[in-house]
C-alpha positions as CSV (number, residue, x, y, z in Angstrom):
1,M,119.6,85.2,120.8
2,T,116.4,84.0,119.0
3,F,115.7,83.8,115.6
4,V,113.3,86.8,116.1
5,A,115.2,89.0,117.7
6,R,118.3,88.2,115.4
7,H,116.5,90.0,112.5
8,G,114.5,92.0,114.3
9,L,111.3,90.8,112.8
10,W,108.7,91.8,115.8
11,S,107.6,95.2,116.5
12,D,106.7,96.1,120.0
13,E,103.2,95.5,119.5
14,Q,104.2,91.9,118.4
15,R,106.5,91.6,121.2
16,D,103.6,92.5,123.6
17,A,101.0,90.1,122.2
18,A,103.3,87.6,122.7
19,T,103.1,88.0,126.3
20,R,99.3,88.1,126.0
21,M,98.9,84.8,123.9
22,R,101.4,83.0,127.0
23,R,99.1,84.3,129.6
24,I,96.3,83.2,127.7
25,V,97.7,79.8,126.7
26,E,98.1,79.6,130.2
27,E,95.0,80.7,132.0
28,K,92.8,78.7,129.6
29,N,94.8,75.7,129.6
30,L,95.1,75.2,126.0
31,E,96.9,72.1,124.7
32,V,97.6,72.4,121.2
33,I,97.9,75.8,119.0
34,R,97.6,75.6,115.5
35,L,100.4,77.6,113.6
36,A,99.2,78.6,110.2
37,F,100.2,80.9,107.2
38,P,97.6,81.4,103.8
39,D,99.0,79.9,101.0
40,Q,99.2,81.4,97.6
41,H,95.8,80.7,96.9
42,G,94.6,81.9,100.1
43,I,94.3,78.5,102.1
44,L,95.4,77.8,105.4
45,R,98.4,75.4,105.7
46,G,100.4,74.8,108.6
47,K,100.8,72.6,111.8
48,T,99.2,72.4,114.6
49,I,101.4,71.9,117.7
50,I,101.5,71.3,121.3
51,A,100.7,74.3,123.1
52,A,104.3,74.0,125.5
53,E,106.4,73.4,122.2
54,A,104.5,76.1,120.2
55,L,104.9,78.6,122.8
56,A,108.6,77.6,122.7
57,S,109.0,78.2,118.8
58,L,107.7,81.2,119.0
59,E,110.3,83.4,118.7
60,S,112.8,80.3,116.8
61,G,110.1,79.5,114.5
62,C,108.4,76.3,113.0
63,S,110.2,74.5,109.7
64,I,107.5,73.7,106.7
65,T,108.3,72.2,103.7
66,T,108.4,75.1,100.9
67,T,106.1,72.3,98.5
68,M,103.4,74.3,100.4
69,L,104.2,77.2,97.7
70,A,104.0,75.1,94.8
71,K,100.8,73.4,94.7
72,D,97.5,74.6,92.6
73,T,94.1,74.0,93.6
74,S,93.9,70.2,93.5
75,H,97.2,70.4,96.0
76,R,99.5,69.2,93.2
77,T,102.9,70.2,93.1
78,V,103.0,71.8,89.9
79,F,107.5,72.8,90.3
80,P,110.0,70.5,89.3
81,V,111.4,70.9,93.2
82,F,114.0,68.0,92.9
83,T,115.8,70.3,89.8
84,S,118.4,73.0,90.3
85,G,116.5,75.6,91.9
86,G,113.6,74.1,92.5
87,G,111.9,75.5,89.8
88,F,111.7,78.8,91.4
89,G,114.9,79.6,90.2
90,M,116.1,79.6,94.1
91,K,118.7,77.4,95.6
92,E,116.8,77.9,98.9
93,M,113.9,75.8,97.3
94,E,115.3,73.1,95.8
95,G,114.7,69.4,97.1
96,A,111.7,70.1,98.8
97,A,113.8,72.2,101.4
98,D,112.5,73.9,104.5
99,V,111.5,77.3,105.8
100,L,110.0,78.8,108.8
101,M,107.1,80.0,110.1
102,V,107.4,82.7,111.9
103,A,104.0,83.3,114.3
104,D,102.4,87.1,114.5
105,P,101.3,86.9,118.0
106,T,98.9,89.9,117.4
107,T,96.7,87.1,115.5
108,F,96.5,84.9,118.0
109,R,93.0,83.3,118.7
110,V,91.3,81.2,121.4
111,L,89.3,78.3,118.6
112,P,85.9,78.5,119.9
113,W,84.6,75.2,117.8
114,A,87.7,73.3,118.8
115,P,88.4,72.0,122.3
116,A,91.9,73.9,124.2
117,T,92.7,74.8,120.5
118,G,94.6,78.2,120.0
119,W,95.5,79.8,116.2
120,V,97.9,82.0,115.3
121,L,98.3,83.3,111.7
122,C,102.5,83.0,110.3
123,D,104.9,84.8,108.0
124,L,107.3,82.5,106.0
125,Y,111.2,83.5,106.0
126,F,114.5,81.6,105.2
127,G,117.0,80.8,108.0
128,D,119.0,83.6,106.5
129,G,116.0,86.0,107.6
130,R,115.0,86.9,104.3
131,P,111.0,86.9,103.7
132,V,109.9,84.2,101.2
133,P,109.1,86.4,98.3
134,F,105.9,84.0,97.3
135,A,104.0,84.0,100.5
136,T,101.2,86.6,99.4
137,R,100.9,87.9,103.5
138,G,104.2,89.3,103.0
139,L,104.0,90.3,99.8
140,Y,101.1,92.4,101.0
141,R,102.7,93.6,104.2
142,K,105.5,95.2,101.3
143,V,102.2,97.2,99.8
144,L,101.1,98.6,102.8
145,D,104.6,99.8,103.6
146,E,104.6,101.5,100.8
147,L,101.4,103.0,101.4
148,A,102.3,104.1,105.0
149,G,105.6,106.0,103.2
150,R,103.2,108.2,101.9
151,G,101.2,108.6,105.2
152,Y,98.5,106.9,104.2
153,D,96.5,103.6,105.4
154,F,94.1,101.4,103.6
155,V,90.8,100.7,104.7
156,A,88.5,97.5,104.1
157,G,85.2,96.3,104.9
158,L,83.9,92.4,103.9
159,E,81.1,91.8,101.8
160,V,81.2,88.0,100.9
161,E,78.5,86.0,100.1
162,F,78.6,81.8,99.8
163,H,76.5,79.1,100.2
164,I,76.2,76.5,102.9
165,F,74.1,73.2,102.4
166,R,72.7,70.0,104.3
167,L,75.7,67.2,103.9
168,D,74.3,64.5,102.5
169,D,77.6,62.2,101.9
170,P,80.8,63.3,102.2
171,H,82.1,60.4,99.8
172,M,84.5,59.3,102.0
173,R,85.3,55.9,100.1
174,P,89.0,54.8,99.6
175,E,87.9,55.1,95.6
176,D,86.5,58.6,96.7
177,A,90.1,60.0,97.6
178,G,91.4,61.2,94.5
179,Q,93.7,64.4,93.3
180,P,91.2,66.0,94.2
181,G,88.9,64.1,95.6
182,T,85.4,63.5,94.8
183,P,82.9,66.4,96.1
184,P,80.4,66.0,98.6
185,S,76.5,65.3,97.9
186,V,74.7,68.0,99.7
187,S,70.9,69.1,99.7
188,L,69.4,72.8,99.9
189,L,68.8,74.2,103.5
190,S,66.1,76.8,101.7
191,H,64.9,77.2,97.8
192,G,65.7,80.7,96.7
193,Y,64.6,84.4,95.1
194,Q,62.8,85.1,98.3
195,Y,65.7,87.7,98.6
196,L,65.7,89.2,102.1
197,T,62.4,87.3,103.0
198,E,62.2,86.5,106.6
199,Q,61.0,82.9,105.7
200,R,64.0,82.2,103.8
201,F,66.1,83.0,106.4
202,D,64.5,81.3,109.2
203,Q,64.6,78.6,107.8
204,M,68.7,79.0,107.1
205,E,68.7,80.5,111.2
206,P,69.7,77.0,112.9
207,V,72.8,76.9,111.1
208,L,73.6,80.6,110.6
209,E,73.3,81.2,114.0
210,I,76.1,78.7,114.7
211,L,78.1,80.3,112.6
212,R,77.7,83.6,113.9
213,R,78.3,82.7,117.3
214,D,82.0,81.1,116.9
215,I,82.1,83.8,114.4
216,V,81.9,86.5,116.8
217,A,83.2,84.8,119.6
218,L,86.6,84.8,117.3
219,G,86.4,88.3,117.5
220,L,86.1,89.0,113.9
221,P,84.1,91.9,113.3
222,L,80.6,91.0,112.0
223,R,77.7,93.3,110.8
224,S,75.4,91.4,109.4
225,V,74.2,87.9,108.5
226,E,71.6,87.9,105.4
227,V,69.6,85.6,102.7
228,E,71.0,86.2,99.6
229,F,68.8,85.2,96.3
230,G,70.0,81.9,95.4
231,P,69.1,78.7,96.8
232,S,70.9,78.2,100.2
233,Q,72.9,81.3,99.5
234,C,73.7,83.9,102.4
235,E,75.9,86.6,102.9
236,F,78.0,87.5,105.8
237,T,79.2,91.1,106.2
238,F,82.0,92.6,108.4
239,A,83.0,96.0,109.4
240,P,86.1,98.0,107.9
241,R,89.4,97.6,109.3
242,K,93.2,98.5,108.3
243,G,96.1,97.5,106.8
244,L,96.6,93.3,107.2
245,E,93.7,93.1,109.4
246,P,90.5,92.6,106.6
247,A,92.6,90.4,104.5
248,D,93.7,87.9,107.6
249,N,89.4,88.3,108.8
250,M,89.0,87.1,105.3
251,V,91.2,83.7,105.3
252,L,90.2,82.8,109.3
253,F,86.3,83.5,108.4
254,R,86.2,81.3,105.1
255,S,88.2,78.6,107.0
256,A,86.0,78.9,110.2
257,A,83.0,78.9,108.5
258,K,83.9,75.6,106.6
259,Q,85.5,74.0,109.9
260,I,82.3,75.1,112.0
261,A,79.8,73.9,109.7
262,R,81.3,70.2,108.7
263,R,81.6,70.0,112.3
264,H,77.4,70.1,112.5
265,G,76.5,68.6,109.1
266,Y,76.7,71.0,107.1
267,H,78.7,72.1,103.8
268,A,80.2,75.8,103.7
269,T,81.6,76.7,99.9
270,F,83.2,79.7,98.6
271,M,83.2,78.2,95.0
272,C,81.9,81.0,93.0
273,R,79.6,78.8,91.0
274,P,78.7,75.2,92.2
275,K,77.8,73.0,89.7
276,L,74.1,72.4,91.0
277,P,70.3,72.9,89.4
278,N,69.4,76.3,90.4
279,V,72.3,77.7,92.5
280,F,73.3,80.9,91.6
281,A,77.0,82.6,91.3
282,S,78.4,84.4,94.7
283,G,80.6,87.6,94.9
284,W,82.9,89.2,97.2
285,H,82.4,93.2,97.5
286,L,85.4,94.6,98.7
287,H,84.6,98.4,100.2
288,Q,87.5,100.5,100.3
289,S,88.8,103.5,101.1
290,I,92.2,105.3,101.7
291,V,92.7,107.3,104.9
292,S,95.5,109.4,106.5
293,R,97.8,108.4,109.0
294,A,98.2,111.5,110.9
295,T,94.3,112.9,110.9
296,G,92.5,109.7,109.8
297,E,90.5,111.6,107.4
298,N,89.3,109.6,104.3
299,Q,90.6,110.8,101.7
300,F,88.3,109.6,99.1
301,M,85.5,112.7,100.9
302,T,85.3,115.5,99.2
303,K,85.4,118.5,101.4
304,E,82.4,120.1,99.8
305,T,80.0,121.6,101.7
306,A,76.3,119.6,100.6
307,K,75.5,122.7,99.4
308,E,78.2,123.5,97.0
309,A,78.3,119.8,95.9
310,A,74.6,120.6,95.0
311,K,75.9,122.7,92.5
312,D,78.3,120.9,91.3
313,D,76.1,117.8,90.5
314,G,76.8,116.6,93.8
315,E,80.5,115.6,93.2
316,P,81.1,112.1,95.0
317,L,84.7,111.6,95.2
318,S,87.8,113.9,96.0
319,A,90.4,114.3,93.3
320,F,92.4,111.6,95.2
321,G,89.5,109.9,95.1
322,K,88.7,110.1,91.3
323,A,92.2,108.9,90.6
324,Y,92.7,106.3,92.6
325,L,89.3,104.9,91.3
326,A,90.5,105.3,87.7
327,G,93.5,103.1,88.6
328,L,91.6,100.5,89.3
329,L,89.3,100.7,86.2
330,D,92.7,101.1,83.8
331,H,94.4,98.0,85.3
332,A,91.1,96.2,86.1
333,R,91.8,93.3,83.2
334,A,95.3,92.6,84.7
335,S,94.2,92.6,88.2
336,T,91.1,90.1,87.3
337,V,94.0,87.2,87.9
338,F,93.9,88.2,91.6
339,T,90.2,89.3,91.5
340,T,88.6,86.5,90.2
341,P,91.5,83.5,90.4
342,T,89.7,80.2,89.8
343,I,88.3,79.0,86.4
344,N,85.0,79.1,88.0
345,G,84.7,82.8,88.8
346,Y,84.4,83.7,85.5
347,K,81.5,82.4,84.8
348,R,79.5,85.2,87.0
349,Y,80.9,87.9,85.0
350,R,77.2,88.2,83.0
351,S,75.4,90.9,81.4
352,Y,72.5,92.4,83.1
353,S,73.1,90.6,86.3
354,L,74.3,92.0,89.6
355,A,77.9,90.7,88.4
356,P,80.0,93.2,86.1
357,D,81.0,92.3,82.6
358,R,83.6,95.5,82.0
359,A,85.4,98.0,83.5
360,I,83.4,101.2,84.3
361,W,82.1,102.7,87.4
362,G,78.7,104.1,88.9
363,R,76.9,106.3,91.6
364,D,75.4,103.5,93.6
365,N,74.6,101.3,90.7
366,R,74.8,97.4,91.2
367,G,75.6,96.7,87.7
368,V,79.1,98.3,87.7
369,M,82.4,97.4,88.7
370,I,82.8,99.7,90.8
371,R,80.0,101.6,92.8
372,V,81.0,104.9,94.3
373,L,79.0,105.5,98.1
374,G,79.2,108.6,99.3
375,A,78.9,112.1,99.3
376,A,80.2,115.4,100.3
377,G,81.2,115.4,103.7
378,D,80.5,112.0,104.5
379,A,83.5,110.0,105.9
380,A,82.2,106.8,105.2
381,T,82.6,107.4,101.4
382,R,84.2,104.6,100.0
383,L,84.4,102.2,96.5
384,E,82.7,98.5,96.3
385,N,84.7,96.9,93.6
386,R,82.3,94.1,92.7
387,I,84.6,92.2,90.9
388,G,85.8,89.6,93.4
389,E,84.6,85.9,93.9
390,P,84.7,84.8,97.2
391,A,87.5,82.4,96.9
392,A,89.9,84.8,95.7
393,N,93.2,85.6,98.0
394,P,92.2,88.4,100.0
395,Y,96.4,89.6,100.2
396,L,96.7,89.7,96.8
397,Y,92.6,91.0,96.2
398,M,93.8,93.9,98.2
399,A,97.3,94.1,97.1
400,S,95.8,94.9,93.2
401,Q,93.8,97.4,94.5
402,I,96.2,99.6,96.1
403,L,98.6,99.9,93.8
404,S,96.2,100.2,90.8
405,G,94.5,102.8,92.8
406,L,97.9,104.6,93.7
407,D,98.9,104.6,90.0
408,G,96.0,106.1,89.0
409,V,96.8,108.9,91.7
410,D,100.4,108.9,90.4
411,R,99.2,109.6,87.0
412,K,96.6,112.1,87.5
413,L,94.2,109.5,85.7
414,D,90.4,110.5,85.0
415,P,87.5,107.8,85.3
416,G,85.3,109.4,83.1
417,P,81.5,110.1,84.0
418,S,79.2,107.6,86.2
419,A,78.1,104.9,83.8
420,D,74.3,104.6,84.5
421,T,73.2,102.2,81.9
422,P,76.6,99.4,82.6
423,Y,76.0,97.0,80.2
424,E,75.5,99.2,77.2
425,T,78.7,101.5,78.4
426,K,81.4,101.5,76.2
427,A,84.3,100.6,78.1
428,P,87.2,97.6,78.1
429,L,85.6,94.4,78.6
430,L,86.6,92.2,81.8
431,P,88.4,88.9,80.8
432,K,86.0,85.8,79.6
433,S,87.7,83.3,81.1
434,L,90.9,82.5,83.7
435,R,93.5,82.3,80.3
436,D,92.2,86.0,79.0
437,A,93.1,87.1,82.7
438,V,96.6,85.4,82.8
439,S,97.1,86.9,79.3
440,A,95.9,90.6,80.7
441,L,98.2,90.2,83.4
442,K,101.2,89.7,80.9
443,D,100.5,92.3,78.8
444,D,100.2,94.8,81.5
445,P,104.2,96.0,82.5
446,F,102.8,97.3,86.1
447,F,102.2,94.4,88.4
448,R,105.8,93.0,86.7
449,E,107.1,95.8,87.7
450,K,105.2,96.9,91.1
451,L,105.1,92.8,92.1
452,G,108.3,91.7,90.7
453,P,108.8,89.1,87.9
454,E,109.8,86.2,90.0
455,F,106.3,86.5,91.4
456,V,104.2,87.3,88.5
457,D,105.8,84.2,86.6
458,Y,105.7,82.2,89.8
459,Y,101.5,83.1,90.3
460,T,100.8,82.3,86.3
461,H,102.9,79.2,86.2
462,I,100.4,77.7,88.9
463,K,97.2,79.0,87.0
464,N,98.5,77.8,83.6
465,A,99.1,74.4,85.2
466,E,95.0,74.4,86.6
467,I,93.7,75.7,83.0
468,D,96.1,73.0,81.1
469,R,94.3,70.6,84.0
470,F,91.0,71.7,83.2
471,L,91.8,71.9,79.2
472,A,92.2,67.9,79.1
473,E,89.2,66.9,80.8
474,V,86.7,65.7,78.6
475,T,83.3,67.8,80.3
476,D,79.9,66.8,80.2
477,W,79.0,69.8,77.3
478,E,81.4,68.1,74.9
479,H,80.2,64.4,75.4
480,R,76.5,65.8,75.5
481,E,77.3,68.1,71.7
482,Y,79.5,65.6,70.0
483,F,78.6,62.0,71.2
484,E,75.7,61.3,69.0
485,V,76.0,63.6,66.2
486,F,79.5,62.7,65.0
């Protein structure tokens, strides 16, 4: 009996998808398959296996070292893996031991930009069939299962800003290979500020068309390609999807965009605010709603007629939707470490900008954290959370939304009135730094209970390791400020 069968790891849908996957590999004469899993940062890691060997491992799993889960964003191992418990307090994680990557065949793709190459997302399991508790895709699945147990599905649409530059110098000299290495030198594809002008779009169209073609060929639900306000900045939006799919789409999109761009002499970056003159910060706005599994009905939609709603000052959300919204606001500070997990991302939270700086909501207002979109009887009623950065791990971002929103529903919280002047409304301020966000998470027992103390301690340990490295660096600002005056 195979590992998958012994531990009951696949659904009927996955078994059917595995059959289709084997047929496609044969029909298209694929030579290799990339087995990938999203790590704690939402970065894809894994192995490239000869196609026949990859298919043979589908139901037995492919080994990969546990140290993949022990790394910060510089890819440094920040846990003492060779001590008792490996720094995780778990025998299974000692000594850089292996876990198994088990493919989810429903995610299988043929990569348009890599010749004869297939790709499939995997989940991580210990040898006894238990899910690895630090694997964020599995954690998100547990949250979705809790939601499904209440009779609901999570629906999310993606609105992702990022930058594409011309790659001038990749800095591949041996002395550039640090940890992290020297970032590439780049130049702009367009000046900024002419937001949504056809002229700016046409300047970036050659590379945007390369990306669009391959993203569509991947089967991702691309809706629009736009030029953003900043120099060399663009935005891709994706149609709403249920459950795991929008998070899986996000990790694949980011990885695909970077790989496709690099192969054509460009550099795509989802870093929030690159340190380049005149460049603007990028955000990731998450559009979300909750739908009934039985009927498909949007639970945020108010059932009033338009005429009735007009008498009630146009109430945009159902009681369920308002309570869910209130939960997002109530846990906004603590969830920021998941929505904005990098030190750089906090450079975006600025007053009187198109980014939020406090936990408030508003009707169709781009200065608030949560923008409410929809009206009475509108099946597309949704909440647009504008808090996230494009580098966020989508599994943690979306899990934090569901958990926060459901807590608001359970406690029947009230979100208060719409904030029409978002930067003057009194409300809890969002964290000013990643250190503040980590502290806010520790101060809120809610996520510790819902995600488990082991995961919260694990994740904050990695974030603190990044913060400590940052604080140990002497910055340009410090040198400029103090080198001459003192």
